[in-house]
C-alpha positions as a printed NumPy array, in Angstrom:
array([[  9.547,  -2.237,   3.876],
       [  9.195,  -2.143,   7.362],
       [  6.229,  -2.351,   9.983],
       [  6.795,   1.451,  10.971],
       [  6.606,   1.988,   7.045],
       [  4.872,  -0.668,   5.019],
       [  4.801,  -0.827,   0.981],
       [  1.051,   0.979,   0.375],
       [  1.347,  -2.573,  -1.159],
       [  1.445,  -3.772,   2.359],
       [ -1.17 ,  -1.704,   3.567],
       [ -3.816,  -3.581,   1.306],
       [ -2.183,  -6.896,   1.651],
       [ -1.94 ,  -7.305,  -1.794],
       [  1.574,  -8.251,  -4.075],
       [  2.992,  -5.15 ,  -6.544],
       [  1.697,  -7.058,  -9.252],
       [ -2.22 ,  -7.129,  -8.098],
       [ -4.597,  -6.327, -10.467],
       [ -7.165,  -3.629, -10.726],
       [ -9.801,  -5.594,  -9.375],
       [ -7.476,  -6.792,  -6.64 ],
       [ -6.885,  -3.537,  -5.542],
       [-10.376,  -2.484,  -5.39 ],
       [-10.907,  -6.213,  -3.312],
       [ -8.423,  -4.807,  -1.181],
       [ -9.246,  -1.369,  -0.86 ],
       [-12.825,  -2.426,   0.319],
       [-11.731,  -5.317,   2.86 ],
       [ -9.192,  -2.468,   4.515],
       [-11.603,   0.484,   4.469],
       [-14.484,  -1.668,   6.403],
       [-11.899,  -3.124,   9.101],
       [ -9.782,   0.42 ,   8.973],
       [-12.625,   2.626,   9.366],
       [-13.051,   4.75 ,  13.499],
       [-17.359,   3.011,  13.348],
       [-15.759,  -0.204,  12.696],
       [-13.417,  -0.557,  15.643],
       [-10.271,   1.019,  13.141],
       [ -8.303,   3.863,  13.993],
       [ -8.165,   7.065,  12.202],
       [ -4.665,   6.559,  11.19 ],
       [ -5.12 ,   3.234,  10.187],
       [ -8.255,   4.432,   8.003],
       [ -6.132,   7.575,   6.573],
       [ -3.284,   5.438,   5.429],
       [ -5.666,   2.754,   3.395],
       [ -7.444,   5.729,   2.097],
       [ -4.473,   7.22 ,   0.639],
       [ -3.14 ,   3.907,  -0.512],
       [ -5.918,   3.305,  -2.486],
       [ -5.851,   6.841,  -4.096],
       [ -2.263,   6.16 ,  -5.376],
       [ -2.747,   2.302,  -6.353],
       [ -6.277,   3.222,  -7.662],
       [ -4.899,   5.772, -10.412],
       [ -2.473,   4.009, -12.657],
       [ -0.606,   7.208, -13.399],
       [ -0.275,   8.036,  -9.314],
       [  0.274,   3.828,  -9.523],
       [  3.487,   3.917, -12.223],
       [  5.103,   6.726, -10.469],
       [  5.089,   4.949,  -7.246],
       [  5.932,   2.082,  -8.512],
       [  9.181,   2.907, -10.092],
       [  9.703,   4.482,  -6.596],
       [  8.978,   1.362,  -4.713],
       [ 11.226,  -0.68 ,  -6.957],
       [ 14.298,   1.643,  -6.629],
       [ 13.656,   1.723,  -2.601],
       [ 13.469,  -1.954,  -2.448],
       [ 16.869,  -2.272,  -4.373],
       [ 18.362,   0.036,  -2.462],
       [ 17.223,  -2.17 ,   1.027],
       [ 18.587,  -5.281,  -0.38 ],
       [ 21.968,  -4.079,  -1.507],
       [ 22.505,  -2.467,   1.896],
       [ 21.282,  -5.614,   3.582],
       [ 24.178,  -7.505,   1.868],
       [ 26.637,  -4.829,   2.502]])
């Protein structure tokens, strides 16, 4: 992914194979750091919240994982050409 468009995993600072417990811990840490009342921005908090909503739901996470894997493969091929 790119700095302008990080993956949901990158937003929470976790690897794609993170466990549900790791996702929850990363969400709490990221939410505290990005919350507007703690000096973060509304945009950063909203992005983190979206990442949590998708990655904490098994069905949404599975669908995201498929698109994430496809996108990563496409980016790899683009760099090889």
